[in-house]
N, C-alpha and C positions, 0 to 999 in steps of 0.2 A: 630607577626612580621615575623616568619618563613613562615607562610602561605602567607603573602604578598610578600615575596622575592622569593618564590618557582618558579613562572612562569618565572621570569627574570633569575634565576640561571639555570633552565632547558634550557632556550633559549641560554644562554652563553655556557653551556656544549654542546648543539647540534651544535652550530656554531663552537666551537673549534674542536670537533671530526669530524664533517662533513668536515671542511676545510682541515684537515689532509688527510682524504680519497680522497677528491676532488683533491688535489694537487698530491697525489701519483698516482691516476688514470690518471690525465692529463700528468704526466711525462711518463707514459707507452705509451701514444699516441704520445706526442710531443717531449720529450727529447730523450728517447730511441727509440721511434717508435715501432710499433707493431712487425716489423721484429726483432728488437733488443730485445724486451721483449720476443718474441717467442724463440729466440736463448738462452736467459738467462734461461727461463723456461725449455728448453730442457737440458741445462747444469746441472740443479739441479734435473733432473729426474721427472718433472711434466708430468703426462700422457696427451696425446693429446695437447701438448703445442701450436700448431697452432690454436686450438679452445679455449684453456684456456686463452691464452694471451689477445685476444680482449675481451673475456667475463669478465675477472677479471678487466681489464682497464675500461670497461663500467660499471661494478658493482660499482667500486670505485668512478667513476665520478657521476653516477646517484644516487648511495647510499649516497654519500657525500651531494649532493644537497637535497635529500629527508630528511636526518637528519637535515640539516639546516632549511628546511621548516617545519619539523615536520610531514612529510607525510609517510603513510604506515609503521609506525615505528616498529611494531613487526616483520614484514616481512623483512624490511631492516636491523634491528638489528641482526636477526638470520643470514641472508646472509653475512653480513659484519663480524660477529663473525666466521662463517665458513671459510671465506676468510682468516682471520687472523690465524685460526687453521691450514689451509693449509700452510701458510707462516712459521708457527712454524715447522710443520712436514717436509717441504722440504728445508727450507732455514736457519732458525735461531735456531732450536732446538739443533743441535749438538754443538752450541757455548755457551751453558749454559745460565742461566737467565741473568746474568749481564756482561758477557764477551764481547769482541769485536764482534759486530753484534749479540749480544745476543737477547733473545726473550722478554725482559721485556716490551718494548714499544708495541710490537705486542700483547702480552698477555693483557696489559692494554687496548689497543684499542678493543680487543675482548670483554673484560668484560664491558667496557664503552658502546660499541654498544648494548650489551644485556640490560644493565641497563637503558640506554636512551630509547631503543626500547620498554621496558616493563613498563615504567613509565607513558606512555600516552603522554609524551612530554610537558605536562603543558598547561596552558590556552592560551599560545601564539603559539600553534602548529596548523598546518593546519588540522591534524586529529581531534583535539578537535573542531575546527570551523565547520567541516563537521558533526561531531556527534551532536553538538549543533543544527545545522540547521535541521538535520533529526528529532531530538526529538521535535522540535517546529513546524515542518511542519504540516499543517492541514491534517487530515485523510479524504480521499475521497473514496467514495464507487463506 
């Protein structure tokens, strides 16, 4: 029964985690705007804030979509985990694990990104479909 549920559970986990990243990245573009995000990044001491703000926003949008689809999972998982470690280092870390604006959610997102990234995403992941296709493709000389 666990084996039968695994693909659906992994899909639901990918959708939930991916949606969180997608929305946060979208907010950096649409709600705050890149100028506002850059200003915030500068205020918390993120180096090269003018480069980091659009890069992080794009990573969170594209990475969120990639998680949902199950595409490039190990790469996306590592990049999103690093993104969250940066958020802990520059924004949430000083607030403690569970205090106001603490880093508990950010740490959970980092761990979840790595976990999903290195599970292979399950049978309903794009990565799995591509690998399956490659393994069944006829060999031509």
